[in-house]
PDB file of N, CA, C, O and CB in Angstrom:
ATOM      1  N   MET A   1     -92.009 179.565  50.542  1.00  0.00           N
ATOM      2  CA  MET A   1     -90.765 178.138  50.318  1.00  0.00           C
ATOM      3  C   MET A   1     -91.478 177.960  51.798  1.00  0.00           C
ATOM      4  O   MET A   1     -91.942 178.867  52.490  1.00  0.00           O
ATOM      5  CB  MET A   1     -88.421 178.402  50.113  1.00  0.00           C
ATOM      6  N   SER A   2     -91.438 176.450  52.116  1.00  0.00           N
ATOM      7  CA  SER A   2     -92.171 176.204  53.152  1.00  0.00           C
ATOM      8  C   SER A   2     -90.664 175.411  54.484  1.00  0.00           C
ATOM      9  O   SER A   2     -89.727 175.090  53.753  1.00  0.00           O
ATOM     10  CB  SER A   2     -93.689 175.013  52.465  1.00  0.00           C
ATOM     11  N   VAL A   3     -90.409 175.186  55.539  1.00  0.00           N
ATOM     12  CA  VAL A   3     -89.311 174.534  55.997  1.00  0.00           C
ATOM     13  C   VAL A   3     -90.347 173.973  56.850  1.00  0.00           C
ATOM     14  O   VAL A   3     -91.422 174.396  57.276  1.00  0.00           O
ATOM     15  CB  VAL A   3     -87.953 175.289  56.549  1.00  0.00           C
ATOM     16  N   GLU A   4     -89.389 172.393  57.019  1.00  0.00           N
ATOM     17  CA  GLU A   4     -90.411 171.542  57.918  1.00  0.00           C
ATOM     18  C   GLU A   4     -88.880 171.978  59.389  1.00  0.00           C
ATOM     19  O   GLU A   4     -87.750 172.430  59.209  1.00  0.00           O
ATOM     20  CB  GLU A   4     -90.862 169.144  57.134  1.00  0.00           C
ATOM     21  N   ILE A   5     -89.646 171.539  60.787  1.00  0.00           N
ATOM     22  CA  ILE A   5     -88.722 171.847  61.163  1.00  0.00           C
ATOM     23  C   ILE A   5     -88.454 170.632  62.691  1.00  0.00           C
ATOM     24  O   ILE A   5     -88.989 170.882  63.771  1.00  0.00           O
ATOM     25  CB  ILE A   5     -88.883 173.443  61.252  1.00  0.00           C
ATOM     26  N   GLU A   6     -87.738 169.625  62.522  1.00  0.00           N
ATOM     27  CA  GLU A   6     -88.232 168.305  63.817  1.00  0.00           C
ATOM     28  C   GLU A   6     -86.975 168.942  65.105  1.00  0.00           C
ATOM     29  O   GLU A   6     -85.795 169.277  65.204  1.00  0.00           O
ATOM     30  CB  GLU A   6     -87.721 165.891  63.072  1.00  0.00           C
ATOM     31  N   GLY A   7     -87.569 168.875  65.482  1.00  0.00           N
ATOM     32  CA  GLY A   7     -85.976 169.430  67.041  1.00  0.00           C
ATOM     33  C   GLY A   7     -85.196 170.574  66.767  1.00  0.00           C
ATOM     34  O   GLY A   7     -85.627 171.704  66.994  1.00  0.00           O
ATOM     35  N   ASP A   8     -83.501 170.248  66.051  1.00  0.00           N
ATOM     36  CA  ASP A   8     -83.358 171.505  66.175  1.00  0.00           C
ATOM     37  C   ASP A   8     -82.735 171.135  64.539  1.00  0.00           C
ATOM     38  O   ASP A   8     -81.728 171.679  64.084  1.00  0.00           O
ATOM     39  CB  ASP A   8     -82.441 172.238  67.617  1.00  0.00           C
ATOM     40  N   HIS A   9     -83.268 170.469  64.056  1.00  0.00           N
ATOM     41  CA  HIS A   9     -82.782 170.364  62.445  1.00  0.00           C
ATOM     42  C   HIS A   9     -83.806 170.373  61.278  1.00  0.00           C
ATOM     43  O   HIS A   9     -84.634 169.471  61.409  1.00  0.00           O
ATOM     44  CB  HIS A   9     -82.032 169.005  62.221  1.00  0.00           C
ATOM     45  N   VAL A  10     -83.933 170.929  60.480  1.00  0.00           N
ATOM     46  CA  VAL A  10     -84.576 171.912  59.985  1.00  0.00           C
ATOM     47  C   VAL A  10     -84.056 171.002  58.346  1.00  0.00           C
ATOM     48  O   VAL A  10     -82.846 171.052  58.128  1.00  0.00           O
ATOM     49  CB  VAL A  10     -84.021 173.727  60.546  1.00  0.00           C
ATOM     50  N   MET A  11     -84.809 170.336  57.427  1.00  0.00           N
ATOM     51  CA  MET A  11     -85.338 169.990  56.726  1.00  0.00           C
ATOM     52  C   MET A  11     -86.078 170.544  56.055  1.00  0.00           C
ATOM     53  O   MET A  11     -86.886 171.409  56.396  1.00  0.00           O
ATOM     54  CB  MET A  11     -85.601 169.398  57.010  1.00  0.00           C
ATOM     55  N   GLY A  12     -85.789 169.881  54.477  1.00  0.00           N
ATOM     56  CA  GLY A  12     -86.155 169.671  52.697  1.00  0.00           C
ATOM     57  C   GLY A  12     -87.688 169.620  52.751  1.00  0.00           C
ATOM     58  O   GLY A  12     -88.229 169.415  53.838  1.00  0.00           O
ATOM     59  N   GLU A  13     -88.493 169.814  51.530  1.00  0.00           N
ATOM     60  CA  GLU A  13     -89.870 169.015  51.578  1.00  0.00           C
ATOM     61  C   GLU A  13     -89.626 167.024  51.480  1.00  0.00           C
ATOM     62  O   GLU A  13     -90.344 166.035  51.620  1.00  0.00           O
ATOM     63  CB  GLU A  13     -90.885 169.710  49.948  1.00  0.00           C
ATOM     64  N   GLU A  14     -87.905 167.366  51.099  1.00  0.00           N
ATOM     65  CA  GLU A  14     -88.253 165.779  50.447  1.00  0.00           C
ATOM     66  C   GLU A  14     -87.739 164.269  51.942  1.00  0.00           C
ATOM     67  O   GLU A  14     -87.758 163.050  52.116  1.00  0.00           O
ATOM     68  CB  GLU A  14     -86.771 165.587  48.488  1.00  0.00           C
ATOM     69  N   ASP A  15     -87.260 165.889  52.786  1.00  0.00           N
ATOM     70  CA  ASP A  15     -86.588 164.620  54.127  1.00  0.00           C
ATOM     71  C   ASP A  15     -88.336 164.522  54.998  1.00  0.00           C
ATOM     72  O   ASP A  15     -88.433 163.753  55.954  1.00  0.00           O
ATOM     73  CB  ASP A  15     -84.695 165.658  55.747  1.00  0.00           C
ATOM     74  N   SER A  16     -89.286 165.153  54.658  1.00  0.00           N
ATOM     75  CA  SER A  16     -90.825 165.415  55.703  1.00  0.00           C
ATOM     76  C   SER A  16     -90.818 164.267  56.745  1.00  0.00           C
ATOM     77  O   SER A  16     -90.047 163.405  56.322  1.00  0.00           O
ATOM     78  CB  SER A  16     -92.562 165.245  54.705  1.00  0.00           C
ATOM     79  N   ASP A  17     -91.243 163.978  57.679  1.00  0.00           N
ATOM     80  CA  ASP A  17     -92.495 162.963  58.235  1.00  0.00           C
ATOM     81  C   ASP A  17     -94.135 163.450  58.727  1.00  0.00           C
ATOM     82  O   ASP A  17     -94.327 164.651  58.535  1.00  0.00           O
ATOM     83  CB  ASP A  17     -91.871 162.295  59.610  1.00  0.00           C
ATOM     84  N   GLU A  18     -94.480 163.231  58.901  1.00  0.00           N
ATOM     85  CA  GLU A  18     -95.558 163.185  59.066  1.00  0.00           C
ATOM     86  C   GLU A  18     -96.058 163.769  60.168  1.00  0.00           C
ATOM     87  O   GLU A  18     -97.171 164.293  60.115  1.00  0.00           O
ATOM     88  CB  GLU A  18     -95.814 162.199  58.945  1.00  0.00           C
ATOM     89  N   ASP A  19     -95.189 163.769  61.525  1.00  0.00           N
ATOM     90  CA  ASP A  19     -95.965 164.606  62.424  1.00  0.00           C
ATOM     91  C   ASP A  19     -95.060 165.597  62.563  1.00  0.00           C
ATOM     92  O   ASP A  19     -95.196 166.249  63.598  1.00  0.00           O
ATOM     93  CB  ASP A  19     -96.443 164.008  63.750  1.00  0.00           C
ATOM     94  N   GLU A  20     -93.663 166.103  61.430  1.00  0.00           N
ATOM     95  CA  GLU A  20     -92.895 167.679  62.198  1.00  0.00           C
ATOM     96  C   GLU A  20     -94.303 168.360  61.736  1.00  0.00           C
ATOM     97  O   GLU A  20     -95.243 167.934  61.065  1.00  0.00           O
ATOM     98  CB  GLU A  20     -90.968 168.630  61.286  1.00  0.00           C
ATOM     99  N   GLU A  21     -93.979 169.916  62.550  1.00  0.00           N
ATOM    100  CA  GLU A  21     -94.227 170.749  62.160  1.00  0.00           C
ATOM    101  C   GLU A  21     -93.626 171.919  61.443  1.00  0.00           C
ATOM    102  O   GLU A  21     -92.474 172.327  61.585  1.00  0.00           O
ATOM    103  CB  GLU A  21     -94.611 170.829  62.786  1.00  0.00           C
ATOM    104  N   GLU A  22     -94.954 172.620  60.316  1.00  0.00           N
ATOM    105  CA  GLU A  22     -94.452 173.003  58.894  1.00  0.00           C
ATOM    106  C   GLU A  22     -94.903 174.692  58.419  1.00  0.00           C
ATOM    107  O   GLU A  22     -95.962 175.201  58.051  1.00  0.00           O
ATOM    108  CB  GLU A  22     -95.216 171.794  57.750  1.00  0.00           C
ATOM    109  N   VAL A  23     -92.824 175.471  58.755  1.00  0.00           N
ATOM    110  CA  VAL A  23     -93.574 176.873  59.444  1.00  0.00           C
ATOM    111  C   VAL A  23     -92.632 177.416  57.947  1.00  0.00           C
ATOM    112  O   VAL A  23     -91.657 176.907  57.394  1.00  0.00           O
ATOM    113  CB  VAL A  23     -93.068 177.653  61.652  1.00  0.00           C
ATOM    114  N   THR A  24     -93.493 178.751  57.613  1.00  0.00           N
ATOM    115  CA  THR A  24     -93.483 179.392  56.228  1.00  0.00           C
ATOM    116  C   THR A  24     -93.457 181.197  57.010  1.00  0.00           C
ATOM    117  O   THR A  24     -94.249 181.892  57.647  1.00  0.00           O
ATOM    118  CB  THR A  24     -95.239 178.807  55.018  1.00  0.00           C
ATOM    119  N   TRP A  25     -92.137 181.323  56.510  1.00  0.00           N
ATOM    120  CA  TRP A  25     -91.168 182.546  56.892  1.00  0.00           C
ATOM    121  C   TRP A  25     -92.303 183.570  55.441  1.00  0.00           C
ATOM    122  O   TRP A  25     -92.790 183.145  54.393  1.00  0.00           O
ATOM    123  CB  TRP A  25     -88.741 182.120  56.506  1.00  0.00           C
ATOM    124  N   SER A  26     -92.336 184.854  56.018  1.00  0.00           N
ATOM    125  CA  SER A  26     -92.811 185.771  55.638  1.00  0.00           C
ATOM    126  C   SER A  26     -90.610 186.084  54.578  1.00  0.00           C
ATOM    127  O   SER A  26     -89.390 185.940  54.644  1.00  0.00           O
ATOM    128  CB  SER A  26     -93.775 186.903  57.257  1.00  0.00           C
ATOM    129  N   MET A  27     -91.604 186.485  53.942  1.00  0.00           N
ATOM    130  CA  MET A  27     -90.106 186.969  53.185  1.00  0.00           C
ATOM    131  C   MET A  27     -89.474 188.664  53.840  1.00  0.00           C
ATOM    132  O   MET A  27     -88.473 189.198  53.360  1.00  0.00           O
ATOM    133  CB  MET A  27     -90.529 187.178  51.099  1.00  0.00           C
ATOM    134  N   ILE A  28     -90.553 189.475  55.335  1.00  0.00           N
ATOM    135  CA  ILE A  28     -89.377 189.985  56.101  1.00  0.00           C
ATOM    136  C   ILE A  28     -89.085 189.346  57.139  1.00  0.00           C
ATOM    137  O   ILE A  28     -88.171 189.786  57.837  1.00  0.00           O
ATOM    138  CB  ILE A  28     -89.461 191.202  56.499  1.00  0.00           C
ATOM    139  N   ASP A  29     -89.808 188.083  57.547  1.00  0.00           N
ATOM    140  CA  ASP A  29     -88.834 187.070  58.655  1.00  0.00           C
ATOM    141  C   ASP A  29     -87.859 186.976  57.864  1.00  0.00           C
ATOM    142  O   ASP A  29     -86.961 187.652  58.365  1.00  0.00           O
ATOM    143  CB  ASP A  29     -89.335 185.467  59.190  1.00  0.00           C
ATOM    144  N   SER A  30     -87.451 186.447  56.745  1.00  0.00           N
ATOM    145  CA  SER A  30     -86.346 186.013  56.302  1.00  0.00           C
ATOM    146  C   SER A  30     -85.070 186.634  56.126  1.00  0.00           C
ATOM    147  O   SER A  30     -83.942 186.142  56.098  1.00  0.00           O
ATOM    148  CB  SER A  30     -86.613 185.649  55.422  1.00  0.00           C
ATOM    149  N   MET A  31     -85.659 188.360  55.963  1.00  0.00           N
ATOM    150  CA  MET A  31     -84.470 189.144  55.227  1.00  0.00           C
ATOM    151  C   MET A  31     -84.238 189.535  57.318  1.00  0.00           C
ATOM    152  O   MET A  31     -83.282 190.306  57.412  1.00  0.00           O
ATOM    153  CB  MET A  31     -85.044 190.925  53.514  1.00  0.00           C
ATOM    154  N   ARG A  32     -84.661 189.301  58.356  1.00  0.00           N
ATOM    155  CA  ARG A  32     -84.686 189.771  59.193  1.00  0.00           C
ATOM    156  C   ARG A  32     -82.571 188.407  59.993  1.00  0.00           C
ATOM    157  O   ARG A  32     -81.429 188.574  60.421  1.00  0.00           O
ATOM    158  CB  ARG A  32     -86.729 189.732  59.797  1.00  0.00           C
ATOM    159  N   LEU A  33     -83.576 187.312  59.618  1.00  0.00           N
ATOM    160  CA  LEU A  33     -82.892 186.105  59.800  1.00  0.00           C
ATOM    161  C   LEU A  33     -80.978 186.557  59.418  1.00  0.00           C
ATOM    162  O   LEU A  33     -79.821 186.660  59.824  1.00  0.00           O
ATOM    163  CB  LEU A  33     -83.760 184.821  58.585  1.00  0.00           C
ATOM    164  N   TRP A  34     -82.111 186.691  58.143  1.00  0.00           N
ATOM    165  CA  TRP A  34     -80.396 187.412  57.272  1.00  0.00           C
ATOM    166  C   TRP A  34     -79.180 188.210  57.749  1.00  0.00           C
ATOM    167  O   TRP A  34     -77.977 187.951  57.756  1.00  0.00           O
ATOM    168  CB  TRP A  34     -80.684 188.483  56.231  1.00  0.00           C
ATOM    169  N   ARG A  35     -80.133 189.619  58.278  1.00  0.00           N
ATOM    170  CA  ARG A  35     -79.685 190.680  59.587  1.00  0.00           C
ATOM    171  C   ARG A  35     -78.961 190.231  60.040  1.00  0.00           C
ATOM    172  O   ARG A  35     -77.775 190.555  59.981  1.00  0.00           O
ATOM    173  CB  ARG A  35     -80.445 191.092  60.651  1.00  0.00           C
ATOM    174  N   ASN A  36     -79.717 188.774  61.023  1.00  0.00           N
ATOM    175  CA  ASN A  36     -78.492 188.781  62.349  1.00  0.00           C
ATOM    176  C   ASN A  36     -78.207 187.454  61.959  1.00  0.00           C
ATOM    177  O   ASN A  36     -78.472 186.647  62.849  1.00  0.00           O
ATOM    178  CB  ASN A  36     -78.975 189.004  64.262  1.00  0.00           C
ATOM    179  N   ASP A  37     -77.760 186.968  60.936  1.00  0.00           N
ATOM    180  CA  ASP A  37     -77.077 185.958  60.824  1.00  0.00           C
ATOM    181  C   ASP A  37     -75.460 186.850  60.584  1.00  0.00           C
ATOM    182  O   ASP A  37     -74.345 186.818  61.104  1.00  0.00           O
ATOM    183  CB  ASP A  37     -77.762 184.912  59.583  1.00  0.00           C
ATOM    184  N   ALA A  38     -76.051 187.503  59.637  1.00  0.00           N
ATOM    185  CA  ALA A  38     -74.995 188.611  58.812  1.00  0.00           C
ATOM    186  C   ALA A  38     -74.272 189.319  59.863  1.00  0.00           C
ATOM    187  O   ALA A  38     -73.119 189.565  59.509  1.00  0.00           O
ATOM    188  CB  ALA A  38     -75.804 189.853  57.807  1.00  0.00           C
ATOM    189  N   ILE A  39     -74.698 189.932  61.615  1.00  0.00           N
ATOM    190  CA  ILE A  39     -74.009 189.984  62.417  1.00  0.00           C
ATOM    191  C   ILE A  39     -73.551 189.373  62.934  1.00  0.00           C
ATOM    192  O   ILE A  39     -72.441 189.775  63.282  1.00  0.00           O
ATOM    193  CB  ILE A  39     -74.166 190.337  62.852  1.00  0.00           C
ATOM    194  N   MET A  40     -73.903 188.121  63.366  1.00  0.00           N
ATOM    195  CA  MET A  40     -73.433 186.763  64.080  1.00  0.00           C
ATOM    196  C   MET A  40     -72.097 186.329  63.202  1.00  0.00           C
ATOM    197  O   MET A  40     -71.299 185.537  63.702  1.00  0.00           O
ATOM    198  CB  MET A  40     -74.764 185.430  64.021  1.00  0.00           C
ATOM    199  N   GLN A  41     -71.899 186.823  61.997  1.00  0.00           N
ATOM    200  CA  GLN A  41     -70.466 186.693  60.908  1.00  0.00           C
ATOM    201  C   GLN A  41     -69.483 188.316  61.191  1.00  0.00           C
ATOM    202  O   GLN A  41     -68.296 188.618  61.072  1.00  0.00           O
ATOM    203  CB  GLN A  41     -71.193 186.603  58.707  1.00  0.00           C
ATOM    204  N   HIS A  42     -70.552 188.948  61.549  1.00  0.00           N
ATOM    205  CA  HIS A  42     -69.261 190.305  61.837  1.00  0.00           C
ATOM    206  C   HIS A  42     -68.941 190.787  59.778  1.00  0.00           C
ATOM    207  O   HIS A  42     -67.873 190.996  59.202  1.00  0.00           O
ATOM    208  CB  HIS A  42     -66.991 189.211  63.005  1.00  0.00           C
ATOM    209  N   LEU A  43     -70.666 190.802  59.121  1.00  0.00           N
ATOM    210  CA  LEU A  43     -70.685 191.137  58.854  1.00  0.00           C
ATOM    211  C   LEU A  43     -71.628 192.090  58.649  1.00  0.00           C
ATOM    212  O   LEU A  43     -72.787 192.110  58.233  1.00  0.00           O
ATOM    213  CB  LEU A  43     -70.294 190.667  58.639  1.00  0.00           C
ATOM    214  N   TYR A  44     -70.537 193.167  59.197  1.00  0.00           N
ATOM    215  CA  TYR A  44     -71.142 194.716  59.740  1.00  0.00           C
ATOM    216  C   TYR A  44     -72.414 195.346  57.817  1.00  0.00           C
ATOM    217  O   TYR A  44     -73.441 195.230  57.147  1.00  0.00           O
ATOM    218  CB  TYR A  44     -68.862 196.336  60.161  1.00  0.00           C
ATOM    219  N   GLU A  45     -71.551 195.745  57.952  1.00  0.00           N
ATOM    220  CA  GLU A  45     -72.478 196.370  55.845  1.00  0.00           C
ATOM    221  C   GLU A  45     -73.244 195.157  55.136  1.00  0.00           C
ATOM    222  O   GLU A  45     -73.487 195.456  53.966  1.00  0.00           O
ATOM    223  CB  GLU A  45     -70.844 196.824  54.098  1.00  0.00           C
ATOM    224  N   THR A  46     -73.680 193.932  55.469  1.00  0.00           N
ATOM    225  CA  THR A  46     -74.337 193.249  54.612  1.00  0.00           C
ATOM    226  C   THR A  46     -75.309 193.692  56.113  1.00  0.00           C
ATOM    227  O   THR A  46     -76.480 193.882  55.782  1.00  0.00           O
ATOM    228  CB  THR A  46     -73.808 191.561  53.870  1.00  0.00           C
ATOM    229  N   ALA A  47     -75.127 193.851  57.336  1.00  0.00           N
ATOM    230  CA  ALA A  47     -76.368 193.594  58.104  1.00  0.00           C
ATOM    231  C   ALA A  47     -76.755 194.296  57.940  1.00  0.00           C
ATOM    232  O   ALA A  47     -77.972 194.123  57.884  1.00  0.00           O
ATOM    233  CB  ALA A  47     -76.574 193.360  59.196  1.00  0.00           C
ATOM    234  N   ALA A  48     -76.232 195.999  57.648  1.00  0.00           N
ATOM    235  CA  ALA A  48     -77.305 196.906  57.848  1.00  0.00           C
ATOM    236  C   ALA A  48     -77.853 196.971  56.495  1.00  0.00           C
ATOM    237  O   ALA A  48     -78.885 197.640  56.444  1.00  0.00           O
ATOM    238  CB  ALA A  48     -76.896 198.294  58.443  1.00  0.00           C
ATOM    239  N   PHE A  49     -77.504 196.521  55.493  1.00  0.00           N
ATOM    240  CA  PHE A  49     -77.805 196.984  53.808  1.00  0.00           C
ATOM    241  C   PHE A  49     -79.103 196.200  54.281  1.00  0.00           C
ATOM    242  O   PHE A  49     -80.146 196.833  54.444  1.00  0.00           O
ATOM    243  CB  PHE A  49     -76.633 196.313  52.107  1.00  0.00           C
ATOM    244  N   TRP A  50     -79.039 194.471  54.562  1.00  0.00           N
ATOM    245  CA  TRP A  50     -80.678 193.733  55.360  1.00  0.00           C
ATOM    246  C   TRP A  50     -81.527 194.435  56.569  1.00  0.00           C
ATOM    247  O   TRP A  50     -82.492 193.951  57.161  1.00  0.00           O
ATOM    248  CB  TRP A  50     -80.304 192.173  56.195  1.00  0.00           C
ATOM    249  N   GLY A  51     -81.051 195.414  56.728  1.00  0.00           N
ATOM    250  CA  GLY A  51     -81.675 196.310  57.594  1.00  0.00           C
ATOM    251  C   GLY A  51     -82.201 197.265  57.811  1.00  0.00           C
ATOM    252  O   GLY A  51     -83.063 197.613  58.617  1.00  0.00           O
ATOM    253  N   ASP A  52     -81.336 197.990  56.607  1.00  0.00           N
ATOM    254  CA  ASP A  52     -81.810 199.410  55.660  1.00  0.00           C
ATOM    255  C   ASP A  52     -83.113 198.754  54.813  1.00  0.00           C
ATOM    256  O   ASP A  52     -84.077 199.140  55.474  1.00  0.00           O
ATOM    257  CB  ASP A  52     -80.312 200.085  54.321  1.00  0.00           C
ATOM    258  N   LYS A  53     -83.522 198.125  53.922  1.00  0.00           N
ATOM    259  CA  LYS A  53     -84.388 196.931  53.385  1.00  0.00           C
ATOM    260  C   LYS A  53     -85.598 196.652  54.570  1.00  0.00           C
ATOM    261  O   LYS A  53     -86.741 196.987  54.256  1.00  0.00           O
ATOM    262  CB  LYS A  53     -83.314 195.428  53.140  1.00  0.00           C
ATOM    263  N   ILE A  54     -85.403 196.120  55.762  1.00  0.00           N
ATOM    264  CA  ILE A  54     -86.336 195.860  56.307  1.00  0.00           C
ATOM    265  C   ILE A  54     -87.228 197.491  56.761  1.00  0.00           C
ATOM    266  O   ILE A  54     -88.455 197.587  56.750  1.00  0.00           O
ATOM    267  CB  ILE A  54     -85.797 194.866  57.393  1.00  0.00           C
ATOM    268  N   LEU A  55     -86.438 198.443  57.068  1.00  0.00           N
ATOM    269  CA  LEU A  55     -86.894 199.622  57.756  1.00  0.00           C
ATOM    270  C   LEU A  55     -87.793 200.181  56.535  1.00  0.00           C
ATOM    271  O   LEU A  55     -88.643 201.071  56.488  1.00  0.00           O
ATOM    272  CB  LEU A  55     -85.604 200.675  58.337  1.00  0.00           C
ATOM    273  N   SER A  56     -87.356 199.455  55.737  1.00  0.00           N
ATOM    274  CA  SER A  56     -87.908 200.906  54.405  1.00  0.00           C
ATOM    275  C   SER A  56     -88.824 199.774  54.150  1.00  0.00           C
ATOM    276  O   SER A  56     -89.839 200.363  54.524  1.00  0.00           O
ATOM    277  CB  SER A  56     -86.633 201.713  52.646  1.00  0.00           C
ATOM    278  N   TRP A  57     -89.339 198.371  53.734  1.00  0.00           N
ATOM    279  CA  TRP A  57     -90.518 198.682  54.260  1.00  0.00           C
ATOM    280  C   TRP A  57     -91.828 198.384  54.822  1.00  0.00           C
ATOM    281  O   TRP A  57     -92.951 198.518  54.335  1.00  0.00           O
ATOM    282  CB  TRP A  57     -90.673 199.036  53.813  1.00  0.00           C
ATOM    283  N   THR A  58     -91.165 197.644  56.755  1.00  0.00           N
ATOM    284  CA  THR A  58     -92.002 197.891  57.780  1.00  0.00           C
ATOM    285  C   THR A  58     -91.965 199.052  58.451  1.00  0.00           C
ATOM    286  O   THR A  58     -92.714 199.120  59.426  1.00  0.00           O
ATOM    287  CB  THR A  58     -91.900 197.054  58.570  1.00  0.00           C
ATOM    288  N   GLY A  59     -91.085 200.284  58.116  1.00  0.00           N
ATOM    289  CA  GLY A  59     -90.859 201.195  59.541  1.00  0.00           C
ATOM    290  C   GLY A  59     -91.015 200.907  59.783  1.00  0.00           C
ATOM    291  O   GLY A  59     -92.243 200.822  59.763  1.00  0.00           O
ATOM    292  N   LYS A  60     -90.019 199.666  60.961  1.00  0.00           N
ATOM    293  CA  LYS A  60     -89.141 199.570  61.851  1.00  0.00           C
ATOM    294  C   LYS A  60     -87.948 198.494  61.758  1.00  0.00           C
ATOM    295  O   LYS A  60     -87.464 197.850  60.827  1.00  0.00           O
ATOM    296  CB  LYS A  60     -89.850 199.433  62.890  1.00  0.00           C
ATOM    297  N   LEU A  61     -87.686 198.587  63.161  1.00  0.00           N
ATOM    298  CA  LEU A  61     -86.282 197.653  62.779  1.00  0.00           C
ATOM    299  C   LEU A  61     -86.316 196.052  63.676  1.00  0.00           C
ATOM    300  O   LEU A  61     -85.862 194.916  63.816  1.00  0.00           O
ATOM    301  CB  LEU A  61     -84.621 198.714  63.406  1.00  0.00           C
ATOM    302  N   THR A  62     -86.847 196.641  63.910  1.00  0.00           N
ATOM    303  CA  THR A  62     -86.728 194.885  65.561  1.00  0.00           C
ATOM    304  C   THR A  62     -88.346 193.708  65.162  1.00  0.00           C
ATOM    305  O   THR A  62     -89.512 194.065  64.994  1.00  0.00           O
ATOM    306  CB  THR A  62     -87.327 196.053  68.451  1.00  0.00           C
ATOM    307  N   HIS A  63     -88.014 192.932  65.142  1.00  0.00           N
ATOM    308  CA  HIS A  63     -88.911 192.296  65.998  1.00  0.00           C
ATOM    309  C   HIS A  63     -89.247 191.745  66.929  1.00  0.00           C
ATOM    310  O   HIS A  63     -88.432 190.864  67.202  1.00  0.00           O
ATOM    311  CB  HIS A  63     -89.168 191.913  65.817  1.00  0.00           C
ATOM    312  N   SER A  64     -90.695 191.821  68.140  1.00  0.00           N
ATOM    313  CA  SER A  64     -90.639 191.060  69.048  1.00  0.00           C
ATOM    314  C   SER A  64     -90.313 189.390  69.578  1.00  0.00           C
ATOM    315  O   SER A  64     -90.063 188.951  70.701  1.00  0.00           O
ATOM    316  CB  SER A  64     -91.433 191.376  69.188  1.00  0.00           C
ATOM    317  N   CYS A  65     -90.452 188.636  68.104  1.00  0.00           N
ATOM    318  CA  CYS A  65     -90.501 186.886  68.265  1.00  0.00           C
ATOM    319  C   CYS A  65     -89.466 186.519  67.665  1.00  0.00           C
ATOM    320  O   CYS A  65     -89.357 185.313  67.446  1.00  0.00           O
ATOM    321  CB  CYS A  65     -91.735 186.010  67.615  1.00  0.00           C
ATOM    322  N   VAL A  66     -88.158 187.634  67.116  1.00  0.00           N
ATOM    323  CA  VAL A  66     -87.452 186.909  66.474  1.00  0.00           C
ATOM    324  C   VAL A  66     -86.137 187.007  67.946  1.00  0.00           C
ATOM    325  O   VAL A  66     -85.072 186.395  67.864  1.00  0.00           O
ATOM    326  CB  VAL A  66     -87.176 187.541  64.716  1.00  0.00           C
TER     327      VAL A  66
END
């Protein structure tokens, strides 16, 4: 799945313009985003679930670019 980003607004493919930057997220990046979102919403068991999945897939929990 690809996501186009323009400023702070995220648009689907149907809203794309020619000047937008296309970003493609890997599965691990998506899981890290879900984990961080769960932490921000105080859903700690859900964050632990995604953290465990990230650890089992990569062998590490943190990512320096996120």
